RONU-273386 format. One line per 3 residues: number of its first residue (from 1); for each residue x, y, z of N, C-alpha, C. Coordinates in steps of 0.2 Angstrom, whole numbers, plus 5000, padded with zeros to 4 digits. Example, Ala and Ser with C-alpha at 12.3 -4.5 7.8 and 13.67 -1.06 7.14 Angstrom:
2
1	5066/4972/5039/5062/4978/5039/5066/4984/5039; 5064/4989/5035/5068/4995/5036/5064/5000/5039
***
This chain:
455
1	5003/4993/5000/5000/5000/5000/5006/5006/4999; 5010/5007/5003/5013/5012/5006/5021/5011/4999; 5022/5008/4994/5028/5004/4992/5030/5009/4989
4	5025/5015/4986/5029/5021/4983/5033/5026/4983; 5028/5027/4991/5030/5032/4996/5038/5034/4999; 5041/5039/4997/5048/5040/5000/5050/5037/5007
7	5056/5039/5011/5056/5034/5016/5055/5043/5022; 5055/5047/5019/5052/5053/5023/5043/5050/5024; 5042/5047/5019/5035/5045/5023/5031/5039/5025
10	5037/5037/5025/5036/5031/5031/5039/5028/5036; 5043/5037/5038/5046/5033/5043/5040/5033/5051; 5037/5035/5050/5031/5035/5055/5031/5030/5057
13	5030/5022/5052/5028/5018/5052/5036/5011/5052; 5040/5015/5053/5045/5012/5057/5047/5013/5064; 5047/5020/5066/5045/5022/5073/5041/5018/5075
16	5036/5015/5075/5032/5011/5076/5031/5005/5078; 5036/5002/5074/5039/4995/5074/5043/4993/5078; 5047/4999/5082/5051/4998/5087/5048/5001/5094
19	5043/5002/5096/5039/5005/5103/5031/5006/5099; 5027/5002/5104/5019/5003/5105/5019/5007/5110; 5015/5013/5109/5013/5019/5109/5007/5018/5116
22	5009/5015/5122/5003/5015/5124/4997/5022/5127; 4993/5020/5130/4985/5026/5131/4986/5022/5137; 4988/5020/5141/4986/5022/5151/4988/5029/5152
25	4984/5031/5155/4987/5036/5163/4986/5034/5167; 4986/5028/5170/4987/5026/5175/4990/5031/5181; 4989/5033/5184/4996/5036/5191/4999/5034/5192
28	4999/5024/5193/5005/5022/5197/5011/5023/5191; 5009/5021/5186/5015/5023/5181/5018/5029/5180; 5012/5036/5183/5015/5040/5180/5020/5043/5185
31	5021/5042/5190/5024/5039/5196/5033/5040/5192; 5033/5032/5191/5038/5033/5191/5042/5034/5183; 5036/5039/5181/5038/5042/5172/5037/5049/5172
34	5036/5052/5168/5037/5056/5166/5032/5061/5159; 5029/5063/5159/5026/5066/5152/5031/5069/5150; 5031/5068/5144/5036/5075/5140/5030/5075/5133
37	5026/5073/5134/5022/5077/5126/5015/5072/5127; 5010/5080/5126/5002/5076/5124/4999/5076/5120; 4995/5075/5113/4991/5077/5109/4985/5069/5110
40	4980/5077/5109/4976/5077/5112/4971/5074/5119; 4976/5076/5124/4977/5073/5130/4980/5062/5129; 4980/5064/5124/4986/5055/5124/4992/5056/5127
43	4995/5051/5131/4999/5054/5132/5008/5051/5130; 5011/5054/5128/5019/5052/5125/5022/5053/5133; 5025/5047/5134/5029/5046/5140/5039/5047/5137
46	5041/5050/5147/5050/5047/5142/5052/5041/5143; 5046/5036/5146/5049/5029/5143/5047/5026/5136; 5044/5029/5133/5042/5028/5129/5048/5030/5121
49	5048/5037/5122/5055/5039/5121/5060/5033/5119; 5061/5031/5128/5070/5030/5127/5068/5021/5124; 5063/5019/5124/5061/5013/5123/5062/5014/5113
52	5060/5017/5112/5060/5019/5103/5070/5021/5101; 5072/5024/5107/5079/5023/5105/5083/5018/5106; 5080/5015/5112/5088/5010/5114/5084/5005/5108
55	5077/5003/5103/5076/4997/5099/5083/5002/5092; 5083/5007/5092/5087/5010/5086/5092/5009/5088; 5094/5008/5092/5103/5006/5096/5104/5002/5094
58	5100/4998/5095/5101/4988/5092/5099/4988/5084; 5099/4992/5084/5099/4991/5076/5105/4994/5075; 5109/4997/5076/5115/4998/5073/5113/5008/5075
61	5111/5011/5073/5110/5018/5071/5112/5021/5079; 5118/5027/5077/5117/5032/5082/5111/5035/5087; 5112/5034/5090/5104/5037/5092/5109/5046/5097
64	5107/5051/5097/5112/5054/5099/5107/5060/5100; 5107/5066/5103/5101/5072/5106/5097/5076/5100; 5100/5075/5094/5095/5078/5086/5092/5068/5083
67	5095/5065/5084/5090/5059/5086/5086/5057/5088; 5087/5057/5094/5080/5059/5101/5074/5062/5098; 5074/5070/5096/5071/5075/5092/5067/5073/5089
70	5070/5067/5082/5068/5066/5078/5064/5060/5080; 5066/5055/5085/5059/5049/5086/5053/5054/5091; 5056/5060/5094/5047/5061/5099/5045/5064/5095
73	5049/5069/5088/5043/5070/5081/5039/5065/5079; 5043/5061/5075/5039/5053/5071/5032/5050/5081; 5034/5050/5084/5030/5048/5090/5025/5052/5090
76	5026/5060/5089/5019/5063/5090/5016/5065/5083; 5018/5064/5077/5016/5064/5069/5012/5056/5073; 5013/5050/5073/5011/5043/5075/5002/5047/5078
79	5005/5050/5083/4996/5050/5085/4994/5055/5084; 4995/5058/5082/4990/5064/5076/4986/5059/5070; 4992/5054/5066/4987/5052/5061/4982/5044/5065
82	4986/5045/5071/4979/5039/5075/4972/5041/5077; 4974/5048/5078/4969/5052/5079/4964/5053/5072; 4967/5055/5068/4964/5054/5061/4958/5047/5058
85	4963/5041/5061/4960/5036/5061/4954/5036/5063; 4952/5037/5072/4950/5036/5076/4943/5041/5075; 4944/5046/5071/4939/5050/5066/4934/5046/5063
88	4939/5042/5058/4935/5042/5052/4930/5032/5054; 4931/5032/5061/4930/5023/5062/4934/5019/5059; 4940/5017/5058/4943/5014/5054/4943/5006/5057
91	4940/5002/5047/4940/4995/5054/4947/4989/5055; 4948/4988/5058/4953/4981/5058/4952/4976/5057; 4958/4975/5052/4953/4968/5049/4957/4964/5052
94	4952/4961/5058/4956/4954/5060/4959/4950/5057; 4961/4944/5053/4963/4941/5048/4969/4942/5047; 4970/4949/5047/4974/4952/5044/4981/4955/5049
97	4978/4955/5053/4982/4958/5060/4987/4952/5063; 4979/4946/5063/4981/4938/5066/4988/4938/5063; 4988/4939/5055/4993/4935/5051/4999/4938/5051
100	5002/4944/5052/5006/4948/5053/5009/4949/5060; 5003/4948/5066/5006/4946/5071/5010/4939/5072; 5007/4935/5069/5012/4926/5069/5016/4928/5066
103	5018/4931/5061/5025/4930/5058/5031/4937/5060; 5026/4939/5065/5034/4945/5067/5034/4940/5074; 5030/4937/5077/5034/4931/5084/5038/4926/5081
106	5035/4925/5074/5040/4919/5072/5047/4919/5070; 5046/4928/5070/5052/4930/5065/5058/4932/5072; 5053/4933/5078/5056/4935/5085/5059/4930/5087
109	5056/4925/5084/5058/4918/5089/5063/4916/5086; 5064/4915/5077/5069/4914/5074/5076/4916/5073; 5072/4925/5076/5081/4926/5079/5083/4928/5085
112	5080/4924/5088/5084/4924/5095/5084/4917/5098; 5083/4912/5092/5085/4906/5092/5080/4900/5096; 5074/4903/5101/5069/4901/5102/5066/4904/5107
115	5059/4901/5109/5054/4907/5111/5059/4908/5118; 5059/4901/5120/5063/4903/5127/5067/4910/5127; 5072/4908/5123/5079/4915/5125/5074/4921/5124
118	5070/4921/5117/5065/4928/5116/5061/4929/5123; 5057/4926/5127/5058/4928/5133/5062/4931/5137; 5067/4927/5140/5076/4930/5143/5074/4935/5141
121	5075/4937/5134/5082/4945/5130/5074/4951/5133; 5067/4947/5131/5060/4954/5131/5058/4954/5140; 5062/4949/5146/5061/4950/5151/5051/4950/5153
124	5049/4948/5147/5040/4947/5148/5041/4940/5146; 5033/4937/5149/5030/4933/5147/5030/4931/5141; 5028/4926/5136/5024/4926/5129/5022/4928/5125
127	5014/4926/5132/5007/4930/5129/5010/4937/5130; 5013/4942/5134/5011/4949/5135/5015/4950/5130; 5024/4946/5126/5026/4950/5119/5019/4948/5115
130	5014/4945/5112/5013/4943/5107/5005/4948/5107; 5005/4950/5114/5000/4959/5116/5003/4962/5115; 5008/4966/5114/5013/4969/5111/5013/4969/5106
133	5016/4965/5102/5016/4967/5096/5009/4966/5091; 5005/4962/5094/4997/4965/5091/4994/4972/5093; 4998/4975/5096/4996/4981/5095/5000/4985/5091
136	5005/4983/5090/5012/4987/5086/5008/4986/5079; 5006/4980/5077/5002/4977/5069/4996/4982/5070; 4992/4982/5073/4986/4986/5076/4988/4994/5071
139	4992/4999/5074/4995/5004/5074/4996/5005/5067; 5000/5003/5065/5003/4999/5058/4999/5002/5054; 4995/4997/5057/4989/4996/5049/4986/5004/5053
142	4983/5007/5058/4981/5013/5057/4983/5018/5053; 4990/5019/5055/4995/5022/5052/4995/5026/5043; 4996/5017/5042/4995/5013/5036/4988/5017/5031
145	4984/5015/5033/4977/5018/5032/4977/5027/5031; 4978/5031/5036/4978/5037/5036/4981/5039/5029; 4988/5035/5027/4994/5038/5024/4991/5037/5019
148	4984/5030/5015/4984/5030/5008/4975/5034/5009; 4974/5036/5015/4970/5041/5013/4970/5046/5012; 4974/5052/5014/4977/5057/5013/4981/5058/5005
151	4981/5053/5003/4986/5053/4996/4983/5052/4990; 4978/5042/4993/4975/5043/4989/4971/5047/4981; 4969/5052/4981/4971/5055/4973/4976/5060/4971
154	4980/5056/4976/4986/5062/4972/4987/5059/4966; 4991/5062/4959/4991/5057/4953/4999/5065/4949; 5000/5061/4946/5005/5066/4941/5005/5063/4935
157	5002/5069/4930/4998/5069/4924/5007/5069/4919; 5006/5067/4915/5012/5069/4908/5015/5076/4910; 5011/5080/4908/5010/5087/4907/5015/5089/4912
160	5014/5086/4919/5017/5087/4925/5024/5085/4925; 5026/5078/4923/5029/5077/4922/5038/5081/4915; 5031/5081/4911/5037/5086/4906/5036/5094/4908
163	5034/5098/4913/5035/5104/4914/5040/5103/4920; 5041/5097/4924/5044/5097/4930/5053/5095/4926; 5054/5092/4920/5059/5089/4916/5062/5097/4914
166	5055/5102/4910/5058/5108/4905/5062/5112/4911; 5061/5111/4918/5062/5117/4921/5067/5114/4924; 5069/5108/4923/5075/5108/4928/5081/5110/4924
169	5085/5113/4928/5091/5112/4925/5096/5110/4921; 5101/5109/4917/5102/5104/4915/5110/5101/4919; 5112/5106/4922/5118/5104/4928/5113/5101/4934
172	5105/5099/4935/5104/5098/4938/5101/5090/4938; 5102/5089/4930/5096/5084/4929/5103/5078/4927; 5100/5070/4933/5106/5066/4936/5108/5063/4930
175	5115/5062/4932/5118/5057/4923/5116/5049/4926; 5112/5045/4923/5110/5035/4924/5116/5033/4923; 5118/5028/4925/5122/5024/4923/5119/5018/4919
178	5123/5015/4915/5123/5010/4910/5118/5003/4917; 5110/5001/4914/5107/4995/4915/5106/4993/4913; 5105/4986/4914/5103/4980/4909/5095/4976/4914
181	5092/4971/4907/5090/4967/4911/5091/4961/4908; 5091/4954/4911/5098/4950/4910/5090/4944/4914; 5090/4939/4908/5086/4931/4912/5093/4927/4913
184	5092/4922/4915/5094/4918/4917/5090/4909/4916; 5094/4905/4914/5091/4897/4913/5097/4893/4917; 5095/4888/4922/5099/4886/4927/5097/4880/4928
187	5104/4875/4928/5102/4868/4927/5108/4866/4932; 5107/4863/4936/5110/4857/4945/5113/4853/4941; 5118/4852/4943/5123/4844/4940/5118/4839/4945
190	5117/4832/4940/5114/4829/4945/5118/4823/4947; 5118/4822/4953/5121/4818/4957/5120/4808/4957; 5126/4807/4955/5127/4798/4954/5122/4796/4959
193	5116/4789/4959/5111/4789/4965/5115/4786/4968; 5120/4782/4966/5124/4777/4971/5129/4782/4976; 5130/4788/4973/5133/4791/4980/5127/4796/4984
196	5121/4793/4981/5114/4798/4985/5112/4791/4989; 5116/4785/4989/5112/4779/4991/5116/4779/4998; 5125/4779/4997/5131/4783/5001/5125/4786/5008
199	5126/4792/5007/5123/4797/5011/5116/4794/5015; 5113/4792/5013/5107/4791/5013/5109/4785/5021; 5114/4781/5015/5115/4775/5024/5119/4779/5028
202	5124/4785/5027/5128/4786/5031/5121/4789/5037; 5119/4794/5038/5111/4797/5038/5108/4792/5042; 5106/4785/5042/5101/4781/5043/5106/4774/5050
205	5113/4775/5048/5116/4776/5052/5119/4782/5060; 5116/4785/5056/5118/4792/5064/5112/4790/5066; 5107/4788/5062/5100/4790/5066/5102/4784/5071
208	5102/4780/5069/5101/4772/5075/5105/4772/5080; 5110/4775/5081/5115/4780/5083/5112/4782/5088; 5107/4789/5089/5104/4793/5093/5097/4787/5097
211	5095/4783/5091/5088/4781/5095/5093/4774/5100; 5099/4773/5099/5101/4768/5104/5103/4769/5110; 5103/4777/5109/5107/4779/5114/5113/4782/5116
214	5118/4779/5111/5123/4782/5110/5129/4791/5111; 5124/4793/5106/5124/4798/5106/5117/4801/5104; 5117/4808/5106/5112/4815/5105/5111/4818/5099
217	5105/4819/5096/5106/4822/5089/5108/4828/5090; 5110/4832/5095/5113/4838/5095/5122/4836/5095; 5123/4832/5097/5130/4829/5099/5133/4827/5091
220	5126/4826/5086/5125/4819/5080/5129/4829/5075; 5122/4830/5076/5125/4837/5072/5129/4842/5071; 5131/4843/5078/5137/4848/5080/5146/4843/5075
223	5143/4838/5073/5150/4831/5073/5148/4831/5064; 5141/4832/5063/5141/4826/5054/5138/4832/5051; 5135/4842/5052/5131/4842/5049/5135/4848/5047
226	5134/4847/5038/5136/4852/5033/5133/4862/5031; 5126/4861/5037/5124/4867/5038/5128/4870/5043; 5136/4875/5042/5138/4874/5051/5135/4882/5053
229	5131/4884/5051/5124/4889/5055/5122/4885/5060; 5117/4880/5058/5113/4874/5065/5119/4871/5068; 5122/4870/5065/5125/4864/5069/5130/4867/5075
232	5131/4874/5073/5134/4875/5084/5129/4875/5085; 5124/4875/5084/5117/4875/5090/5115/4867/5089; 5119/4861/5089/5116/4855/5089/5110/4855/5086
235	5114/4858/5078/5108/4859/5072/5101/4860/5071; 5098/4864/5079/5092/4868/5077/5091/4874/5074; 5087/4876/5068/5084/4881/5067/5081/4887/5069
238	5079/4884/5074/5073/4888/5077/5065/4888/5075; 5064/4892/5080/5054/4892/5077/5054/4896/5070; 5048/4893/5065/5050/4896/5060/5039/4894/5060
241	5038/4900/5055/5031/4901/5051/5029/4893/5049; 5025/4890/5045/5025/4887/5041/5024/4891/5034; 5027/4885/5029/5029/4890/5020/5034/4893/5023
244	5039/4894/5027/5044/4897/5026/5050/4893/5023; 5051/4886/5027/5055/4880/5023/5056/4878/5015; 5059/4875/5015/5060/4871/5009/5051/4865/5010
247	5048/4865/5003/5044/4861/5007/5043/4854/5008; 5050/4848/5006/5050/4842/5004/5051/4844/5013; 5056/4849/5016/5060/4849/5024/5051/4848/5026
250	5049/4854/5026/5042/4853/5031/5036/4850/5029; 5036/4848/5025/5032/4840/5026/5033/4836/5030; 5041/4835/5026/5043/4827/5032/5042/4828/5038
253	5044/4835/5043/5047/4838/5047/5037/4837/5052; 5033/4839/5047/5027/4840/5052/5023/4832/5052; 5026/4830/5048/5025/4820/5048/5025/4819/5056
256	5032/4822/5057/5033/4821/5063/5030/4818/5071; 5030/4815/5075/5028/4818/5082/5035/4821/5087; 5034/4827/5091/5040/4831/5097/5043/4822/5098
259	5049/4825/5099/5055/4820/5099/5056/4816/5094; 5055/4812/5086/5053/4810/5085/5058/4812/5075; 5061/4806/5074/5069/4808/5071/5065/4804/5062
262	5067/4808/5058/5064/4806/5052/5069/4803/5050; 5068/4799/5041/5073/4795/5039/5075/4799/5033; 5082/4795/5032/5086/4804/5026/5077/4806/5021
265	5080/4814/5022/5073/4818/5015/5081/4821/5012; 5078/4821/5007/5079/4825/5001/5074/4833/4999; 5082/4836/4998/5079/4845/4996/5084/4848/4994
268	5082/4852/4988/5089/4857/4985/5092/4857/4989; 5092/4858/4997/5099/4859/4999/5103/4853/5001; 5102/4844/5001/5105/4842/5000/5102/4835/5006
271	5105/4831/5009/5103/4826/5013/5100/4829/5020; 5094/4828/5023/5093/4829/5030/5089/4821/5034; 5093/4824/5039/5089/4818/5045/5086/4826/5051
274	5078/4825/5051/5077/4829/5054/5071/4828/5061; 5073/4832/5067/5071/4832/5072/5066/4834/5074; 5060/4833/5074/5055/4839/5078/5054/4839/5086
277	5056/4847/5086/5056/4848/5096/5051/4853/5096; 5046/4854/5093/5042/4860/5096/5037/4861/5089; 5032/4860/5090/5028/4864/5088/5020/4866/5089
280	5016/4873/5086/5011/4875/5087/5005/4877/5082; 5000/4878/5083/4996/4879/5077/4998/4882/5068; 5006/4888/5070/5007/4892/5064/5012/4890/5064
283	5018/4887/5070/5024/4887/5068/5027/4879/5072; 5035/4879/5071/5035/4872/5072/5044/4873/5072; 5047/4869/5076/5054/4870/5078/5056/4862/5075
286	5064/4862/5073/5066/4855/5073/5074/4857/5072; 5078/4851/5074/5084/4851/5072/5085/4847/5065; 5091/4848/5061/5092/4843/5056/5098/4844/5056
289	5102/4835/5052/5111/4835/5050/5108/4835/5041; 5112/4841/5039/5113/4841/5030/5118/4840/5029; 5117/4835/5023/5125/4831/5021/5124/4835/5014
292	5128/4838/5014/5129/4841/5004/5131/4836/5001; 5129/4838/4994/5133/4830/4989/5135/4834/4986; 5142/4837/4987/5147/4841/4981/5147/4837/4974
295	5144/4840/4969/5145/4838/4963/5153/4834/4962; 5154/4828/4956/5158/4826/4956/5159/4832/4946; 5168/4830/4944/5170/4833/4942/5165/4832/4931
298	5165/4824/4934/5161/4821/4929/5151/4824/4930; 5151/4822/4933/5143/4826/4936/5141/4834/4933; 5148/4836/4934/5147/4843/4931/5146/4845/4925
301	5150/4838/4921/5151/4839/4917/5146/4837/4911; 5144/4834/4912/5135/4831/4912/5132/4837/4912; 5133/4842/4915/5125/4846/4915/5130/4850/4909
304	5134/4852/4908/5136/4857/4904/5133/4854/4899; 5133/4849/4895/5134/4846/4890/5123/4845/4888; 5121/4842/4894/5112/4846/4894/5111/4853/4892
307	5115/4859/4898/5114/4864/4895/5116/4867/4889; 5120/4863/4885/5125/4868/4878/5118/4863/4872; 5114/4858/4876/5109/4856/4868/5103/4860/4870
310	5100/4864/4875/5097/4868/4874/5101/4875/4874; 5105/4876/4875/5107/4882/4870/5108/4881/4865; 5110/4875/4862/5110/4876/4854/5101/4877/4851
313	5095/4876/4855/5088/4876/4852/5087/4881/4852; 5089/4888/4859/5090/4892/4858/5091/4895/4851; 5100/4895/4852/5100/4899/4848/5100/4896/4840
316	5099/4892/4837/5095/4890/4832/5088/4892/4831; 5085/4894/4835/5077/4899/4833/5075/4891/4834; 5073/4887/4836/5067/4881/4838/5064/4883/4845
319	5069/4886/4847/5066/4883/4855/5068/4896/4858; 5061/4898/4861/5063/4904/4861/5065/4903/4869; 5069/4910/4872/5073/4908/4880/5068/4907/4886
322	5061/4913/4884/5057/4911/4887/5054/4906/4890; 5052/4901/4883/5051/4895/4884/5054/4889/4888; 5063/4890/4886/5066/4886/4888/5067/4886/4895
325	5064/4892/4896/5067/4893/4904/5061/4889/4909; 5054/4888/4907/5047/4888/4907/5050/4878/4909; 5051/4877/4903/5054/4871/4900/5059/4867/4904
328	5066/4871/4905/5072/4866/4907/5074/4868/4916; 5072/4876/4915/5077/4877/4922/5074/4878/4929; 5077/4877/4931/5079/4870/4939/5076/4874/4943
331	5074/4884/4943/5078/4888/4948/5074/4891/4949; 5066/4887/4953/5062/4891/4955/5061/4898/4957; 5063/4901/4959/5061/4907/4961/5061/4910/4954
334	5069/4910/4952/5066/4915/4945/5059/4909/4938; 5061/4905/4938/5055/4903/4936/5051/4906/4936; 5046/4909/4940/5041/4909/4940/5042/4918/4938
337	5047/4923/4936/5049/4927/4935/5050/4928/4928; 5048/4923/4924/5053/4920/4916/5060/4920/4917; 5063/4920/4921/5071/4919/4924/5071/4928/4923
340	5068/4932/4921/5071/4938/4925/5077/4939/4931; 5080/4942/4933/5085/4941/4937/5085/4950/4942; 5082/4950/4949/5081/4954/4952/5087/4956/4957
343	5091/4954/4960/5098/4954/4964/5103/4956/4961; 5105/4961/4967/5113/4965/4963/5118/4963/4968; 5122/4965/4966/5129/4960/4969/5130/4960/4977
346	5125/4963/4982/5124/4961/4989/5120/4960/4991; 5116/4956/4988/5109/4950/4986/5103/4953/4987; 5103/4960/4987/5098/4964/4988/5091/4964/4982
349	5086/4963/4982/5079/4964/4976/5078/4968/4976; 5077/4971/4968/5079/4977/4966/5068/4979/4966; 5069/4984/4964/5063/4989/4963/5057/4983/4957
352	5063/4986/4954/5064/4988/4946/5067/4981/4942; 5068/4980/4935/5069/4975/4932/5076/4975/4929; 5077/4980/4930/5082/4986/4928/5089/4985/4931
355	5094/4981/4931/5099/4984/4939/5104/4990/4932; 5108/4993/4937/5114/4995/4934/5120/4990/4935; 5122/4992/4927/5130/4987/4929/5134/4987/4933
358	5137/4992/4936/5140/4992/4941/5138/4988/4948; 5134/4988/4949/5129/4984/4954/5129/4978/4953; 5132/4975/4946/5130/4967/4943/5134/4961/4948
361	5132/4958/4951/5137/4953/4953/5142/4951/4947; 5151/4952/4949/5155/4951/4945/5156/4944/4940; 5153/4939/4942/5152/4934/4937/5147/4935/4931
364	5140/4942/4932/5133/4940/4928/5138/4946/4923; 5143/4949/4926/5143/4955/4924/5149/4954/4918; 5153/4950/4918/5158/4945/4913/5156/4939/4906
367	5149/4938/4912/5145/4934/4907/5143/4939/4901; 5142/4943/4902/5137/4945/4898/5139/4953/4894; 5145/4953/4896/5150/4960/4893/5149/4959/4888
370	5148/4954/4884/5151/4956/4876/5145/4951/4870; 5140/4952/4875/5134/4950/4874/5129/4958/4871; 5123/4958/4862/5121/4962/4860/5116/4960/4866
373	5110/4965/4864/5105/4963/4866/5099/4958/4860; 5096/4953/4867/5095/4947/4862/5100/4941/4862; 5105/4942/4866/5111/4938/4866/5111/4933/4869
376	5115/4929/4870/5114/4920/4876/5121/4919/4876; 5121/4919/4882/5130/4918/4882/5131/4910/4883; 5135/4909/4884/5139/4901/4883/5138/4900/4890
379	5137/4891/4891/5135/4891/4897/5142/4892/4904; 5138/4895/4908/5143/4897/4915/5145/4893/4921; 5146/4891/4925/5148/4888/4931/5146/4894/4935
382	5144/4892/4940/5143/4894/4947/5143/4892/4954; 5148/4890/4957/5147/4887/4962/5146/4890/4969; 5139/4887/4970/5135/4891/4978/5138/4888/4979
385	5134/4889/4989/5138/4886/4996/5133/4880/4995; 5129/4879/4992/5123/4873/4993/5122/4870/4986; 5121/4874/4981/5118/4871/4974/5123/4877/4969
388	5129/4873/4968/5130/4873/4959/5129/4873/4957; 5128/4878/4951/5125/4875/4945/5126/4882/4936; 5126/4877/4931/5127/4877/4927/5122/4886/4924
391	5123/4892/4920/5118/4893/4920/5118/4898/4913; 5115/4900/4909/5113/4903/4903/5112/4908/4905; 5112/4915/4902/5110/4920/4904/5109/4924/4896
394	5103/4928/4898/5100/4932/4889/5098/4938/4891; 5103/4944/4887/5101/4951/4888/5095/4953/4887; 5091/4954/4890/5084/4956/4886/5084/4962/4887
397	5087/4967/4888/5088/4974/4886/5095/4976/4890; 5095/4985/4888/5103/4987/4889/5098/4996/4890; 5101/4999/4894/5100/5007/4893/5106/5009/4894
400	5110/5011/4890/5116/5015/4888/5115/5020/4894; 5123/5021/4897/5122/5028/4900/5121/5033/4899; 5116/5038/4904/5114/5043/4897/5111/5048/4904
403	5114/5056/4901/5110/5059/4906/5100/5061/4905; 5097/5062/4914/5091/5060/4913/5084/5063/4907; 5082/5058/4902/5078/5061/4897/5071/5061/4897
406	5067/5062/4892/5057/5061/4893/5058/5052/4892; 5063/5050/4887/5061/5045/4881/5063/5040/4886; 5069/5040/4887/5072/5033/4894/5067/5035/4900
409	5066/5038/4903/5066/5041/4908/5058/5044/4915; 5056/5044/4909/5048/5047/4911/5047/5040/4915; 5046/5035/4917/5045/5033/4921/5047/5034/4929
412	5055/5034/4926/5057/5037/4935/5057/5044/4936; 5055/5048/4931/5051/5053/4934/5045/5055/4936; 5042/5050/4935/5033/5052/4935/5034/5048/4941
415	5037/5040/4947/5037/5041/4952/5039/5045/4957; 5045/5048/4956/5047/5052/4960/5043/5059/4962; 5039/5060/4957/5034/5067/4956/5032/5064/4960
418	5028/5058/4960/5021/5055/4962/5024/5057/4971; 5031/5052/4973/5033/5053/4982/5033/5059/4982; 5033/5065/4979/5035/5070/4981/5027/5075/4981
421	5024/5072/4977/5016/5074/4980/5012/5075/4985; 5016/5065/4984/5012/5063/4993/5015/5065/4997; 5020/5067/5000/5022/5067/5002/5021/5076/5004
424	5020/5081/5000/5019/5085/5002/5012/5086/5003; 5005/5082/5001/5001/5078/5005/4998/5079/5012; 5004/5076/5014/5004/5073/5021/5007/5078/5026
427	5012/5083/5022/5014/5090/5026/5008/5093/5024; 5006/5096/5022/5000/5099/5020/4994/5098/5028; 4995/5090/5029/4986/5091/5031/4991/5090/5040
430	4995/5090/5040/5000/5089/5049/5000/5097/5048; 5000/5102/5045/4998/5110/5044/4992/5111/5048; 4988/5107/5045/4979/5109/5047/4979/5104/5054
433	4982/5100/5055/4980/5098/5062/4980/5098/5067; 4982/5107/5068/4982/5109/5075/4975/5112/5074; 4973/5113/5071/4966/5112/5073/4959/5109/5075
436	4965/5101/5073/4961/5096/5074/4965/5094/5079; 4970/5094/5082/4974/5091/5088/4976/5096/5093; 4978/5094/5098/4978/5099/5105/4985/5096/5107
439	4993/5099/5105/4999/5095/5104/5002/5101/5110; 5003/5098/5115/5008/5102/5120/5016/5096/5122; 5020/5102/5123/5027/5097/5125/5029/5099/5132
442	5028/5097/5136/5036/5096/5142/5043/5103/5141; 5044/5105/5145/5049/5114/5144/5054/5109/5140; 5055/5101/5141/5063/5102/5139/5063/5101/5132
445	5056/5100/5130/5055/5096/5121/5054/5099/5117; 5051/5107/5119/5048/5112/5114/5051/5112/5108; 5055/5113/5108/5061/5113/5099/5057/5108/5096
448	5053/5103/5097/5051/5098/5092/5046/5100/5088; 5043/5105/5090/5036/5109/5088/5041/5113/5083; 5045/5117/5084/5047/5119/5075/5047/5113/5071
451	5052/5108/5073/5052/5103/5069/5048/5100/5064; 5040/5099/5069/5034/5098/5066/5028/5102/5062; 5032/5106/5064/5025/5114/5062/5021/5115/5067
454	5020/5114/5070/5016/5115/5072/5016/5121/5080; 5021/5124/5081/5020/5129/5086/5022/5137/5077
***
């Protein structure tokens, strides 16, 4: 809903994810705390500000006095937005809130390693944690609704785009780097069945040792698992929400009883022994022992031969690249997008399909460097941590480096202007909020009034 708003528009949501703004006015809390601001008699306490700043510090951000003033500004603005939502009697979708809350809890549990560790760090019961998270999710929904409501009629016309471009001095027009749209077709080396059988036999031997009480599952994971991240924790993956892990892994895990160990299970990452350690309605926790089968030289060569045959069909015109992706590619993520690559060198998912050449993975850059648009690369071997693969790359589009112009950059300019207009609509509404809301600050924080524009 807010994907096109810039950072200054969604900062209110960021703060809301850090702290739940309580509406209580209980006298016992006020004796231990102090009020630093009010919005229509709703209180913002010193503890609210400190908690928000503490969360930012945990995320690695520098929290100085200037940042504290900014955080307080966002807390006040959120209160104003919530007052707006209250006037419109916004209905909160229960199902969506429950789902978002469950996702947050699952992520927190996974981050800290277990529900017990989360409770220990938070100094709260899991019930109180869930209650607090649900309140935050509700508040985020309400603030999002207000943003959408205030900007739903904002439009940018072609005339607006043209006028903006023509009014922009030449020296202020940005210079865009060369960018490309690249598709890939992925084929994984196939492991010899005899090698797979040997790994399955090894895992069955480990399972039997655990069942015989000669060793614990955790000890075996530390000694034998190729998943170094979970091995150090005795193979524990942590609590995850249904649908997060590989389907084959999840299906096998959920078929187990608590404490039970699976037979060897294959996934795209290798072969697993799985022990189910916990489960509730929407989440489960497991330990696993992973054995990765690195392909041999012969298996790698056979996959290259297979991919060369596919490439020949594409080059000779008997098969389009797009059809070949759907028919032969073994990477489910890119197949769903027609093979389009959307990750930059850092693994970040980019909003569009054009990737700046300078941010391409070096292997990908050199594979397509000599291609013309419509060209297909030679098979390129890329050794990943778990799934080494042969890849064909198809250069679907290339935009050379250029100064901003209306022909190539209309969409960029349009999106920028739309973001700016939405920001202006929010800012203008804030200026009128002083006639609808009564906002006051304690003397030590009165400078925030100027930041918000309410003084």
